C-alpha positions as CSV (number, residue, x, y, z in Angstrom):
1,M,0.0,0.0,0.0
2,S,1.0,3.6,-0.4
3,G,2.0,5.8,2.5
4,G,-1.4,7.5,2.4
5,E,-3.3,4.2,2.3
6,C,-1.4,3.0,5.4
7,V,-2.3,6.3,7.3
8,L,-6.0,5.9,6.3
9,L,-6.1,2.3,7.5
10,R,-4.6,3.2,10.9
11,L,-7.0,6.2,11.2
12,A,-10.0,3.9,10.4
13,A,-9.0,1.4,13.1
14,L,-8.6,4.2,15.7
15,L,-11.9,5.9,14.9
16,L,-13.8,2.6,15.0
17,D,-12.2,1.8,18.4
18,R,-13.4,5.2,19.7
19,P,-11.0,5.7,22.6
20,G,-11.5,8.3,25.3
21,V,-8.2,10.0,24.3
22,L,-7.0,10.0,20.7
23,L,-3.3,10.8,20.0
24,L,-2.5,11.8,16.4
25,D,1.1,12.3,15.2
26,E,1.2,14.2,11.9
27,P,-2.1,12.5,10.8
28,T,-2.4,14.3,7.4
29,N,1.0,13.0,6.2
30,N,0.6,11.5,2.7
31,L,-3.2,12.1,2.7
32,D,-4.8,13.3,-0.5
33,A,-7.3,16.2,-0.4
34,Y,-10.3,13.9,-0.2
35,A,-8.9,11.9,2.7
36,R,-7.9,15.2,4.5
37,R,-11.4,16.4,4.4
38,R,-12.6,13.2,5.8
39,L,-10.1,13.5,8.6
40,Y,-11.1,17.1,9.3
41,D,-14.8,16.0,9.5
42,A,-13.8,13.3,12.0
43,V,-11.9,15.8,14.2
44,D,-14.8,18.2,14.1
45,A,-17.2,15.4,15.2
46,W,-14.8,13.9,17.9
47,T,-16.4,14.1,21.4
48,G,-13.4,12.7,23.4
49,A,-10.0,14.3,24.1
50,L,-7.7,14.8,21.2
51,L,-4.0,15.6,21.2
52,V,-2.5,16.2,17.8
53,V,1.1,17.0,16.6
54,S,0.8,18.6,13.2
55,H,2.1,21.3,10.8
56,D,-1.2,21.2,8.8
57,R,-2.6,24.7,9.2
58,E,-6.2,23.7,8.4
59,L,-6.1,21.0,11.0
60,L,-4.6,23.3,13.6
61,E,-7.4,25.8,13.0
62,R,-9.8,23.2,14.6
63,V,-8.1,22.8,18.0
64,D,-9.1,24.5,21.3
65,R,-5.6,25.0,22.7
66,I,-2.0,24.9,21.5
67,A,0.9,23.7,23.6
68,D,4.1,25.3,22.3
69,L,7.2,23.1,23.0
70,R,10.4,25.0,23.0
71,E,13.8,24.3,24.6
72,G,12.5,21.8,27.2
73,S,9.4,23.8,28.3
74,V,5.8,24.0,27.4
75,T,3.7,27.2,27.0
76,W,-0.1,27.0,26.6
77,Y,-2.0,29.3,24.3
78,G,-5.8,29.4,24.2
79,G,-7.5,29.1,20.8
80,N,-6.5,27.8,17.4
81,L,-3.5,28.4,15.2
82,S,-4.6,31.9,14.2
83,A,-5.1,32.9,17.8
84,Y,-1.7,31.4,18.7
85,E,0.1,33.3,16.0
86,E,-1.5,36.5,17.0
87,A,-0.6,36.0,20.7
88,L,3.0,35.0,19.7
89,A,3.4,38.1,17.6
90,V,2.4,40.3,20.5
91,E,4.8,38.4,22.8
92,Q,7.6,38.7,20.3
93,E,7.2,42.5,19.9
94,A,7.3,42.9,23.6
95,A,10.4,40.7,23.8
96,R,12.1,42.8,21.1
97,R,11.3,46.0,23.1
98,M,12.8,44.4,26.2
99,V,16.0,43.6,24.2
100,R,16.3,47.2,22.9
101,A,15.9,48.5,26.5
102,A,18.4,46.0,27.9
103,E,20.9,46.9,25.1
104,S,20.6,50.6,26.0
105,D,21.1,49.7,29.7
106,V,24.2,47.7,28.9
107,Q,25.7,50.6,26.9
108,R,24.9,53.0,29.7
109,Q,26.6,50.8,32.3
110,K,29.6,50.5,30.1
111,R,29.9,54.3,29.8
112,E,29.5,54.7,33.6
113,L,32.2,52.0,34.2
114,S,34.5,53.7,31.8
115,A,33.9,57.1,33.5
116,A,34.6,55.5,36.8
117,H,37.9,54.2,35.6
118,V,38.8,57.7,34.4
119,T,37.8,59.3,37.8
120,L,39.8,56.7,39.7
121,A,42.9,57.2,37.5
122,R,42.7,60.9,38.1
123,R,42.4,60.5,41.9
124,K,45.4,58.1,41.8
125,R,47.5,60.6,39.9
126,Y,46.5,63.3,42.4
127,G,47.4,61.1,45.3
128,Q,50.8,60.2,43.8
129,K,51.5,63.9,43.3
130,M,50.7,64.7,46.9
131,W,53.0,61.8,48.0
132,D,55.8,63.0,45.7
133,T,55.6,66.6,47.0
134,K,55.2,65.5,50.6
135,R,52.6,68.3,51.3
136,E,51.2,66.4,54.3
137,P,52.7,64.1,57.0
138,K,53.5,60.6,55.7
139,V,51.1,58.9,58.2
140,V,48.2,61.1,57.0
141,M,49.0,60.4,53.3
142,G,49.2,56.7,54.0
143,Q,45.8,56.7,55.6
144,R,44.3,58.6,52.7
145,K,45.9,56.3,50.2
146,R,44.5,53.2,51.9
147,A,41.0,54.8,52.2
148,A,41.2,55.8,48.5
149,Q,42.1,52.3,47.5
150,V,39.2,50.8,49.5
151,S,36.8,53.4,48.0
152,A,38.1,52.8,44.5
153,G,37.7,49.0,44.9
154,K,34.1,49.4,46.1
155,H,33.4,51.9,43.3
156,R,34.8,49.5,40.6
157,I,33.0,46.5,42.0
158,L,29.7,48.4,42.1
159,H,29.9,49.4,38.4
160,T,31.2,46.0,37.4
161,E,28.3,44.3,39.1
162,R,25.8,46.8,37.5
163,L,27.3,46.0,34.1
164,A,27.1,42.2,34.7
165,A,23.5,42.5,35.9
166,A,22.6,44.6,32.8
167,E,24.3,42.0,30.5
168,E,22.4,39.2,32.3
169,R,19.1,41.1,31.7
170,L,20.0,41.4,28.0
171,D,20.7,37.6,27.8
172,E,17.3,36.9,29.3
173,A,15.6,39.3,27.0
174,E,17.3,37.9,23.9
175,S,16.4,34.3,24.9
176,A,12.7,35.3,24.7
177,V,13.1,36.5,21.1
178,R,12.6,33.7,18.5
179,E,15.1,34.5,15.9
180,D,14.9,31.3,13.8
181,E,17.9,31.5,11.4
182,E,17.1,31.4,7.8
183,I,18.8,29.3,5.1
184,R,20.6,31.6,2.7
185,I,22.4,29.8,-0.2
186,E,23.2,30.3,-3.8
187,L,23.1,27.3,-6.2
188,P,24.2,28.6,-9.6
189,D,25.5,25.2,-10.7
190,T,21.9,23.9,-10.7
191,R,20.8,26.3,-13.4
192,V,18.8,24.9,-16.3
193,H,18.3,27.2,-19.3
194,P,14.8,27.8,-20.5
195,G,13.9,25.4,-23.3
196,S,16.5,22.8,-22.4
197,E,15.1,19.3,-22.3
198,V,15.3,17.7,-18.9
199,L,13.1,14.7,-18.8
200,L,10.9,12.6,-21.1
201,L,8.2,10.2,-19.8
202,R,6.3,8.1,-22.3
203,D,3.7,5.5,-21.1
204,P,5.8,4.5,-18.1
205,V,5.0,1.3,-16.2
206,P,6.7,1.2,-12.8
207,P,7.3,-2.2,-11.2
208,Y,4.5,-1.6,-8.8
209,G,1.5,0.7,-8.8
210,P,-0.8,1.4,-11.8
211,P,0.7,1.9,-15.3
212,L,0.6,5.4,-16.6
213,H,-0.5,6.5,-20.1
214,G,0.6,9.6,-21.7
215,E,3.7,11.6,-22.4
216,L,5.5,14.3,-20.3
217,L,8.4,16.4,-21.6
218,V,10.0,18.6,-18.9
219,R,11.8,21.7,-20.3
220,G,14.0,24.2,-18.5
221,P,13.5,25.1,-14.9
222,E,9.9,24.0,-14.7
223,R,8.4,23.4,-11.2
224,I,5.9,20.6,-11.4
225,A,3.5,19.4,-8.7
226,L,2.7,15.7,-8.9
227,T,-0.7,15.1,-7.4
228,G,-3.2,12.3,-7.2
229,R,-5.2,10.1,-4.9
230,N,-3.5,7.8,-2.4
231,G,-2.2,4.7,-4.3
232,A,-2.1,6.6,-7.6
233,G,1.7,5.7,-8.0
234,K,3.4,9.0,-7.3
235,T,6.2,7.5,-5.2
236,A,6.7,4.6,-7.6
237,L,7.0,7.1,-10.5
238,L,9.5,9.3,-8.7
239,R,11.7,6.3,-7.8
240,T,11.6,5.1,-11.4
241,I,12.7,8.6,-12.6
242,A,15.5,8.6,-10.0
243,G,16.7,5.2,-11.3
244,E,15.9,3.3,-8.1
245,L,13.3,1.2,-10.0
246,K,13.5,-0.1,-13.5
247,P,10.3,0.4,-15.5
248,L,8.6,-2.7,-16.8
249,S,7.9,-0.8,-20.1
250,G,7.6,2.6,-21.6
251,E,10.3,5.3,-21.6
252,V,11.8,7.1,-18.6
253,S,14.7,9.3,-19.8
254,P,16.2,12.0,-17.5
255,W,18.8,14.0,-19.4
256,V,20.4,15.9,-16.6
257,A,21.9,15.0,-13.1
258,T,19.0,13.9,-10.9
259,R,18.6,13.7,-7.1
260,F,15.7,12.2,-5.1
261,L,14.5,13.1,-1.6
262,P,12.5,10.2,-0.3
263,Q,9.8,10.4,2.3
264,R,11.7,8.6,4.9
265,L,14.9,10.7,4.6
266,D,17.0,7.4,4.7
267,V,19.8,8.6,2.4
268,L,22.1,9.6,5.3
269,D,24.7,7.3,6.9
270,D,23.8,7.4,10.6
271,E,27.3,6.5,11.7
272,S,28.9,9.4,9.8
273,S,28.8,13.1,10.7
274,V,26.8,15.6,8.8
275,A,30.0,17.0,7.2
276,R,31.1,13.5,6.1
277,N,27.7,12.7,4.6
278,V,27.8,15.9,2.5
279,A,31.5,15.3,1.6
280,R,30.5,11.8,0.3
281,A,28.1,13.4,-2.2
282,A,30.7,16.0,-3.2
283,P,34.1,14.1,-3.1
284,D,35.9,16.8,-5.1
285,R,35.2,19.6,-2.7
286,T,37.7,20.4,0.1
287,E,36.7,20.0,3.7
288,N,36.7,23.8,4.2
289,A,34.4,24.2,1.2
290,V,32.0,21.6,2.5
291,R,31.9,23.3,5.9
292,A,31.5,26.7,4.5
293,R,28.5,25.7,2.4
294,L,27.0,23.6,5.3
295,A,27.0,26.7,7.4
296,R,24.5,28.2,5.0
297,F,22.2,25.2,6.0
298,L,22.7,26.2,9.7
299,F,25.3,23.5,10.5
300,K,28.1,25.6,11.9
301,G,31.2,24.6,13.8
302,A,30.8,21.5,16.0
303,T,27.2,20.9,14.8
304,A,28.6,19.7,11.5
305,D,30.5,17.0,13.3
306,R,27.5,15.4,15.0
307,P,26.6,11.9,13.8
308,A,23.5,11.8,11.7
309,S,21.9,9.4,14.2
310,T,21.7,12.2,16.8
311,L,19.9,14.7,14.7
312,S,16.3,15.8,15.3
313,G,13.7,15.5,12.5
314,G,14.2,19.0,11.3
315,E,18.0,18.8,11.5
316,R,18.0,15.5,9.6
317,F,15.9,17.1,6.9
318,R,18.3,20.0,6.6
319,A,21.2,17.6,6.4
320,T,19.6,15.5,3.7
321,L,18.7,18.6,1.8
322,A,22.2,19.9,2.0
323,M,23.6,16.5,0.8
324,L,21.3,16.6,-2.2
325,L,21.8,20.3,-3.2
326,L,25.5,20.4,-2.6
327,A,26.3,17.2,-4.4
328,D,28.6,16.9,-7.4
329,P,27.5,17.0,-10.1
330,A,24.9,19.6,-9.0
331,P,21.3,18.3,-9.4
332,R,19.5,19.9,-12.3
333,L,16.4,17.8,-11.8
334,L,15.3,17.5,-8.1
335,L,12.6,15.0,-7.1
336,L,10.9,15.5,-3.8
337,D,8.4,13.0,-2.3
338,E,6.1,14.5,0.3
339,P,8.9,16.8,1.6
340,T,6.8,18.6,4.3
341,N,5.9,15.3,6.1
342,S,6.7,15.7,9.8
343,L,8.3,19.1,9.4
344,D,7.4,21.9,11.8
345,L,6.4,25.3,10.4
346,A,9.9,26.7,10.8
347,S,11.4,23.8,8.8
348,V,8.8,24.2,6.1
349,R,9.9,27.9,5.8
350,R,13.6,26.7,5.6
351,L,12.7,24.3,2.8
352,T,11.0,27.0,0.9
353,E,14.1,29.3,1.4
354,A,16.4,26.6,0.0
355,L,14.2,25.9,-3.0
356,E,14.2,29.6,-3.8
357,A,17.9,29.3,-4.4
358,Y,17.5,26.2,-6.6
359,E,17.6,27.0,-10.3
360,G,16.9,23.6,-11.8
361,A,13.8,21.6,-12.7
362,L,11.7,20.4,-9.8
363,I,9.1,17.7,-9.5
364,V,7.3,17.5,-6.1
365,A,4.8,14.9,-5.0
366,S,2.7,16.5,-2.3
367,H,-0.8,17.1,-1.1
368,D,0.3,20.3,0.8
369,V,-1.2,22.9,-1.6
370,P,-0.1,26.0,0.4
371,F,3.5,24.7,0.3
372,L,3.3,24.0,-3.4
373,E,2.0,27.5,-4.1
374,S,4.8,29.0,-1.9
375,I,7.6,27.4,-4.0
376,G,6.3,28.8,-7.3
377,I,4.8,25.7,-9.0
378,T,4.5,26.4,-12.7
379,R,2.6,23.2,-13.7
380,W,0.2,20.9,-11.9
381,L,0.0,17.2,-12.9
382,R,-2.5,14.6,-11.7
383,L,-2.0,10.9,-11.8
384,D,-5.1,8.9,-12.3
385,G,-4.0,6.2,-14.8
386,E,-2.6,8.9,-17.1
387,L,-0.5,12.0,-16.9
388,R,-2.8,15.0,-17.2
389,D,-2.7,18.7,-16.4
390,T,-4.8,20.0,-13.6
391,T,-5.0,23.2,-11.4
392,A,-4.3,24.1,-7.8
393,E,-8.0,24.6,-7.2
394,A,-8.8,21.1,-8.5
395,V,-6.1,19.6,-6.2
396,R,-7.4,21.6,-3.2
397,E,-10.9,20.3,-3.8
398,G,-9.8,16.7,-4.5
399,R,-10.8,16.7,-8.1
């Protein structure tokens, strides 16, 4: 069965069992538009307790509360996703104001500490001058020197403590601001000129899934959305284009370097570090070049040396994406199979950022219409026993 069919089967079993508490972990993964609507209806009608982990915006608009997990703590927000985003925006604006105030306080404390140093140095020079000219008895001058030293020490400690306290308040204020770093890369080696022939499909019959009738010629940097009901053969077709499967008949001819991002992200060697995984795909690049480009995917310094097995879901996705996009030869046809599965909203934004830099041809199998629209899809294809053009509206409505 396809991934979507497996999800539907499990959901059917859970709904028939009707437990008091229903736990759903990314339940819309792989589901087509029709199946998603059925799931939304089931959630709306559910009378028990429901806890859902999801990045599906339409599903999250149906919840009563949102628990935000961040850095080992949970913050509760009343309402659905829209209410959560509004509350978070207010919080973040307040946090940024606190940062600006704390930064001003730190600068003020630094100026006061610097002025204190100048004042103490002036007093020290005056005291030394008095000692050198012996204007007062030696005993009196010694007492004044010791008192001045004590006073100077207290003065310096006071201003140093104030500066440390101001810097601590700044650290606390900055920790409340969510500055999710953005992927910023350039991939000129992936460029495909308009009109260049990239891929030809003619009546392909993958080794599993339904046969497909029709012809598809991909030219230039087209961005194609591959849609269709669960079990229509999207994954089988992508794996056949990628060369992982051999077609039983028909023609499947990619004419440029091709890379495939599978649903399960199982292309990384778990025992190797992130840097070594990327270096394996680009053997002619120096270690410094690999690390410099990895930093653009937010793997900086020691984080690039972590074994792949220790990565979180979002980190593993970024590492896999880096391995594909930084490979030699550079991919000029990129195949993505349900790339937003299990990604949080920040990771989906990072995927979109990375694809903005990609200049080759792109074929994406996905039911996530907002994501597909965000990456500039130029052509919508539906599999239903043949390759035929469709529209975003038809995909959204399950037609």
